[in-house]
GUMAR-795957 format. One line per field, with one value per residue (C-alpha): residue number from 1; x, y, z; residue in three letters. Coordinates in nm, 3 decimals. Example, Ala and Ser with C-alpha at 12.3 -4.5 7.8 and 13.67 -1.06 7.14 Angstrom:
REM residues 2
nr: [1;2];
u: [1.230;1.367];
v: [-0.450;-0.106];
w: [0.780;0.714];
rest: [ALA;SER];
END
This chain:
REM residues 196
nr: [1;2;3;4;5;6;7;8;9;10;11;12;13;14;15;16;17;18;19;20;21;22;23;24;25;26;27;28;29;30;31;32;33;34;35;36;37;38;39;40;41;42;43;44;45;46;47;48;49;50;51;52;53;54;55;56;57;58;59;60;61;62;63;64;65;66;67;68;69;70;71;72;73;74;75;76;77;78;79;80;81;82;83;84;85;86;87;88;89;90;91;92;93;94;95;96;97;98;99;100;101;102;103;104;105;106;107;108;109;110;111;112;113;114;115;116;117;118;119;120;121;122;123;124;125;126;127;128;129;130;131;132;133;134;135;136;137;138;139;140;141;142;143;144;145;146;147;148;149;150;151;152;153;154;155;156;157;158;159;160;161;162;163;164;165;166;167;168;169;170;171;172;173;174;175;176;177;178;179;180;181;182;183;184;185;186;187;188;189;190;191;192;193;194;195;196];
u: [4.311;4.643;4.840;4.700;4.798;5.149;5.185;5.057;5.305;5.593;5.495;5.488;5.824;5.982;5.893;6.136;5.886;5.902;5.917;5.670;5.545;5.827;5.887;6.175;6.452;6.511;6.843;6.923;6.788;7.034;7.032;7.033;6.808;6.496;6.439;6.788;6.761;6.947;6.693;6.392;6.512;6.750;6.949;7.169;7.251;6.951;6.692;6.357;6.012;5.686;5.413;5.055;5.001;4.647;4.603;4.237;4.149;4.092;4.458;4.629;4.968;5.243;5.589;5.894;6.186;6.520;6.868;7.061;7.393;7.543;7.898;7.990;7.769;7.644;7.317;7.112;6.744;6.571;6.210;6.152;6.034;6.229;6.230;6.504;6.694;6.723;7.076;7.142;7.455;7.443;7.605;7.631;7.347;7.116;7.035;7.158;7.053;7.370;7.184;6.981;7.203;6.905;6.814;6.567;6.595;6.807;6.874;6.759;6.424;6.181;5.846;5.897;6.244;6.283;6.533;6.551;6.394;6.370;6.203;6.230;6.013;6.073;6.049;5.899;5.871;5.500;5.476;5.691;5.389;5.229;5.031;4.979;4.769;4.923;4.920;5.243;5.081;4.987;5.266;5.280;5.521;5.649;5.783;5.574;5.755;5.555;5.716;5.549;5.620;5.813;5.671;5.546;5.229;5.302;5.248;5.392;5.337;5.568;5.548;5.880;5.889;6.194;6.392;6.136;6.151;5.875;5.542;5.306;5.359;5.064;5.110;4.879;4.968;4.771;4.731;4.609;4.423;4.217;3.972;4.085;4.439;4.589;4.613;4.843;4.891;5.161;5.123;5.379;5.278;5.594;5.965;6.272;6.621;6.938;6.773;6.591];
v: [12.123;11.952;12.155;12.482;12.384;12.289;12.621;12.808;12.636;12.701;13.066;13.099;12.924;13.135;13.440;13.320;13.321;13.050;12.795;12.586;12.816;12.987;13.340;13.573;13.533;13.793;13.899;14.269;14.445;14.622;14.999;15.225;15.253;15.042;15.024;14.902;14.591;14.370;14.472;14.413;14.060;13.947;13.642;13.421;13.061;12.877;13.141;12.989;13.116;12.930;13.049;12.944;12.939;13.023;12.917;13.012;12.643;12.384;12.285;12.535;12.434;12.527;12.608;12.630;12.842;12.819;12.956;12.638;12.808;13.128;13.206;13.561;13.774;13.481;13.307;13.016;13.005;12.678;12.557;12.243;11.945;12.035;12.319;12.543;12.746;13.124;13.262;13.611;13.819;14.088;14.396;14.756;14.849;14.566;14.201;14.090;13.777;13.663;13.402;13.668;13.973;14.151;14.291;14.158;14.479;14.780;15.094;15.357;15.215;15.502;15.536;15.548;15.387;15.127;14.862;14.575;14.251;13.901;13.807;14.161;14.300;14.623;14.641;14.959;15.060;15.138;15.198;15.236;15.226;14.899;14.677;14.302;14.067;13.719;13.402;13.525;13.851;14.194;14.406;14.782;15.033;14.777;14.821;14.712;14.631;14.567;14.382;14.411;14.424;14.173;13.897;13.666;13.867;13.844;14.108;14.041;14.253;14.169;14.323;14.323;14.405;14.526;14.250;13.988;13.957;13.897;13.863;13.874;13.779;13.834;13.717;13.732;13.560;13.610;13.276;13.234;12.914;13.087;13.371;13.506;13.544;13.286;13.446;13.309;13.460;13.354;13.474;13.435;13.182;13.179;13.250;13.161;13.305;13.127;12.789;12.882];
w: [14.236;14.300;14.037;14.174;14.530;14.419;14.235;14.537;14.767;14.527;14.498;14.875;14.915;14.644;14.846;15.115;15.357;15.834;16.344;16.499;16.769;16.943;17.056;17.013;17.267;17.530;17.373;17.368;17.062;16.835;16.836;16.533;16.230;16.295;15.918;15.829;15.606;15.857;16.125;15.895;15.812;16.085;15.981;16.197;16.276;16.416;16.320;16.226;16.124;16.061;15.825;15.766;15.391;15.278;14.916;14.892;14.882;15.153;15.129;15.361;15.495;15.737;15.603;15.826;15.707;15.880;15.840;15.761;15.691;15.826;15.712;15.806;15.583;15.368;15.464;15.331;15.425;15.348;15.368;15.571;15.370;15.056;14.815;14.689;14.947;14.926;14.940;15.078;15.122;15.389;15.237;15.360;15.120;15.229;15.159;14.816;14.624;14.445;14.237;14.054;14.120;14.275;14.616;14.870;15.077;14.992;15.194;15.232;15.338;15.287;15.113;14.737;14.737;14.458;14.351;14.099;14.219;14.071;13.740;13.605;13.883;14.072;14.451;14.598;14.962;14.991;15.367;15.678;15.912;15.798;16.036;16.025;16.238;16.245;16.450;16.612;16.722;16.594;16.450;16.389;16.237;15.988;15.635;15.338;15.013;14.695;14.404;14.064;13.692;13.488;13.274;13.549;13.614;13.985;14.254;14.597;14.906;15.197;15.543;15.731;16.101;16.290;16.462;16.348;15.968;15.715;15.898;15.598;15.233;15.001;14.642;14.340;14.015;13.693;13.518;13.163;13.261;13.532;13.514;13.849;13.978;14.209;14.553;14.825;15.170;15.415;15.774;16.048;16.313;16.525;16.525;16.725;16.704;16.810;16.857;17.180];
rest: [MET;ARG;PRO;VAL;SER;ARG;LEU;ALA;LEU;LEU;ALA;ALA;LEU;ALA;LEU;MET;VAL;ALA;SER;CYS;GLY;GLY;ALA;GLN;THR;GLY;ALA;ALA;ARG;PRO;THR;GLY;ASP;VAL;HIS;ALA;PRO;ASN;ARG;LEU;TYR;PRO;LEU;GLY;ALA;GLY;TYR;VAL;TRP;SER;TYR;LYS;ILE;ASP;THR;GLY;THR;THR;MET;ASP;SER;LEU;VAL;VAL;MET;ARG;VAL;VAL;ARG;ALA;ASP;GLY;SER;HIS;PHE;GLU;VAL;SER;PRO;GLY;GLY;GLY;GLY;SER;PRO;SER;ILE;TYR;ASP;ARG;ARG;PRO;GLU;GLY;LEU;PHE;ARG;PRO;GLY;SER;SER;THR;TRP;LEU;LEU;ARG;ALA;PRO;ILE;GLU;VAL;GLY;ALA;THR;TRP;PRO;SER;THR;SER;GLY;MET;THR;ALA;THR;VAL;THR;SER;VAL;THR;ALA;ARG;ALA;ALA;THR;GLY;ALA;GLY;ASP;PHE;GLU;ASP;CYS;VAL;GLU;VAL;THR;GLU;ALA;GLY;GLY;GLU;ALA;GLY;ARG;VAL;THR;ARG;THR;VAL;TYR;CYS;THR;ASP;VAL;GLY;PRO;VAL;LEU;ILE;ASP;THR;SER;VAL;ALA;LEU;SER;VAL;ARG;GLU;THR;ALA;LEU;HIS;VAL;VAL;ALA;LYS;LEU;GLN;GLY;PHE;SER;PHE;GLY;GLY;GLU];
END
């Protein structure tokens, strides 16, 4: 059971997925396109999200993701307790991952839009009216992006909500050593922006 739990945690962390409790600050919300990539995954110094990770076993966990570096349009998001950070560049087209030369989110965000993702997968916008019930609240009118394809046998469905970020990350991985796919779900439990 220990190797499966470790794999599940790594899969969840690789998804970039988040603050112990916390609520969004009362800062003024930006205007403009509510489905712009920088609105769907706002990044800034001191931003933090916490996620409950359900591995389908008795070994659920809490993962805290925080922006540990913000240099202009370059951001580093790191999981608490170790793990590899995710690096993002904010560009006019969206959020770019320089390490893999792929996109996390790319405009225009509309149903059917696609772009190259990591590990040979393709990301597709599958909804702009998605809903998610999480420990941080119920969210509506969110964007759902599904990543699939490639050699990893992984399918990831991420729900991004305007001015909040990823609220739900649902990943299935087909493993040759298991009859059923490994299924990991990360749900937002809390978030805080700007260290408040």
